[in-house]
N, C-alpha and C positions, 0 to 999 in steps of 0.2 A: 504493499500499500503506499509506503514512503519514498519509494524509489523518486520517480518524478520530484516531491518537495525536496528531496536532499540533493537532485539534479540543480535547482532552481536556487536551493541557499548555499550550494557550492560556488554558484557564477556571482550572488550577491557575496559573498568573503571573498572575491577575487576581485571585485570592483571595489570596495571599500579600499581592500591592500593597493589597490592601483592608485584611487585618487588619493588617500593617506601618504604614499611613498611619492607622491608628486610635489604634495605640498610639506610635510614636516620634516624631511631632511634639511632643505633651503630655510624653512623657519628656524629651525635649531641652531644653524648655520649663524644665521643673522643675530641670534640671541648671545652667542658665545663669542663673534669675533666683530670687531669694529668695521670691515667691509660690509657693507650690506648691499653691495650693488647687485645687480643683476644686467645682462646682456638684452637689448631689444629680442634678439632672436629667442633667448632661453625665456624672456616674459610672454612671449606668443606661444612657444611650444607648451611653457607651462598652463595659460590661459585656456588653450586648446585641449589639452588630454584632461585636465580637470572639468573643465565644461562636458565633455564627451562622456566622462565617467560619470559624473553626477548625473546627466539626464538619462544615461543608462539605467542608472539604480532606480531614479523616479519610474520608468518603465517596468522595470523588473520587478518592483513592489505590486504594481497593478496586475501583471502578470501572475505572480504569487498569490493576491487575491482570487484570481481567476481559477487557481489550482485547488484552493482550498474549498471553495464553490462547489467543482465539481465532485471533491473528495467527500463531504459531507452531504450534498444533496443528491446525488448519483454514485454512491460507494460502490455499487455493483457493477459499475460501468466504468469506474475510474481508471483502468490501467487501458481500457480500450481506448477513451476518450483521449486521456492524457497520453497516447503515445509516444516512442522514441522521437518518431519523425515531427511530431506536433510538438512537441520540446525543444527541440533544437531550432525548430522554424520561429517560434516566439523568443527564444533567446536571441537568435541573430537577428529579429525585427529589432529588439530593445539595443543593440549593440548598434544596427543600422539608424536607429533614430537618434541616438547621442552624438555618433559622429557625424549625420546630414546636420544638424540643429548646431552643434559648434562651429563646423565649417561655415555656416552663415555668417555668424559671429564673427569667426576669425575674419575672413575675406573683407567685412566690412571696416572691421578694424585695421586692417592694413591700409585701407584707404584711407586713413586719418592722415593728412599731411604734418601736422607739426602738433607740439605739446608745449604748453606755459611754463613745465618746470618737468625736471626728470625724477623728483621725489614724487613718491607714491605713499599716502599715508595707509598704507596695510601692509599685511602680512605676505602677500603675494599677488599673483598678477590677476585679479578679478575684473570683470568688466565695467562693473560700475564705479571702481576708483579711477580706472585708466580712461574713462569717458569724461571726466570731471576734470582731467587734466588736459583735454582737447582745446586746442584752438580755434580749430575749423569748426564747421557747422556736423554736428552728431545727435541731429533729428531721426535721420533714418534709422541709424544704429540704435537710439535709445525706443523709436517704435517697435523695431523688429525683436528687440530683448523683450517689449512687453507683448507683443503679438505673441513671440515662440513660446515665454513661460507661461501666458495665461493658456495657450493651448495644449501645452504638456500638462499642468495642472489640472485643467478641467478634464480633459479625455482621460487621463489617469482616475483622478478623483470618481468620476462618475462610473468607471470599471471598480474600482475599490466599494463606492456605496453599492451600486445595485448587487455585486456578489455579496456584501456581507448581509444586507437585506434579506437576501433568498436564504443565505445560510441562518438569519436570525428567526425568519419564518420556519424553518426545518427545524430548527433546536427547539423551539415551543412547540412543534406538534408531537415531539419525541415523550414517550411515557415513561421510557428509564431515566431514572435520574444518572445513573452511571455513563449512559449514553451522552445523555446532556454533559456531562463533565468532560467526558473524551473528548467531544466536538469542539466545546469551547476551549480545553487545553491546547487543542489543534490551532487555534484562530488566536489565543491571547496573545503570544509572542509576537507574531505578524502583526497584529492591530496594534500593538504597542511601537514596535518599530516604526510602523507609518507614522500614526500620530506625532511621534519625535521627529522624525525626519522634513515629514510635511508641513509639521508646523513650523519649523527653524525655518525653512524655505519661504514659506508665506511670509513669515515675519521679516525676514532679510528682502526680499523683492516687492512687497506689496504693504509691510507693516508703515503705519504714518510718520511722519517726518519729526523728528523728535531734537531735540536743542543740541546733542550732541550725537548726531545720526552716525557718522564715521565711527566712533569708538563701538557705539551699540551694534553695529553690522561688524565689526572685527568681532566682538563677542559672540554673536549668534554665529559667524562663520567659522569661528574656532570649534563651535559644539557641533556641526555637520561635518565639519572636516578632519575633526580631529576624535571628537569625545564619542559621537555616533557609532565609527568603526569600530571605536574599542567595546562599545556598551551591546553590540549585535551578538558578539559571540555570548555574552552572558544571558540578554534577552532568549535568544532561540534557544538556550540549554535550560529555563526555566521548565519548560516541558516535560524535560527528561529529568 
């Protein structure tokens, strides 16, 4: 029963490892050394890879919600529905979405002709602080950032909410307390990861403009680039 679930979980762990590896080593180097510089090429590579893996995780969490829906609502057909071919296609689609969305932002960022400063008030090359330094018009960049982020969040949240709505209905129809407990334990860890990850992203990119927005963004970004990848193994081990 758990084979497809652990297939998706292995890719989630891989994605967490990748985008943490992109950020954490350079962040520690900046803390320990006086030279906190990074080349323009290095900045663009870091931004592209981080963006690609972060968006991949957004879609991967939605796919995992669908996987839980099939496991609980159609348990007898689970292995037939979640075939190896379908699992591979779904995971490939997640990576493809992350790659394409990140490539859009990268191409637009490379069109920026000049910056008013080479000092970024952030601990890695993220798009919002990069756009804040631009001298040229970045209206298109900001528009695409909003459109892509909104589209990604909407489509994945709809999938997640629909999946868990059907899961909740199925659980409420169960007569066995043990069955309800097993179904809940199957979903609890994943739902916790979703709430923490999506909540932090929504606050970072769609949150209200506070007095010291840059400092707030840095704190929330540390949370989903460093803290969440560290917490995910513990969150998913709760059910065991």
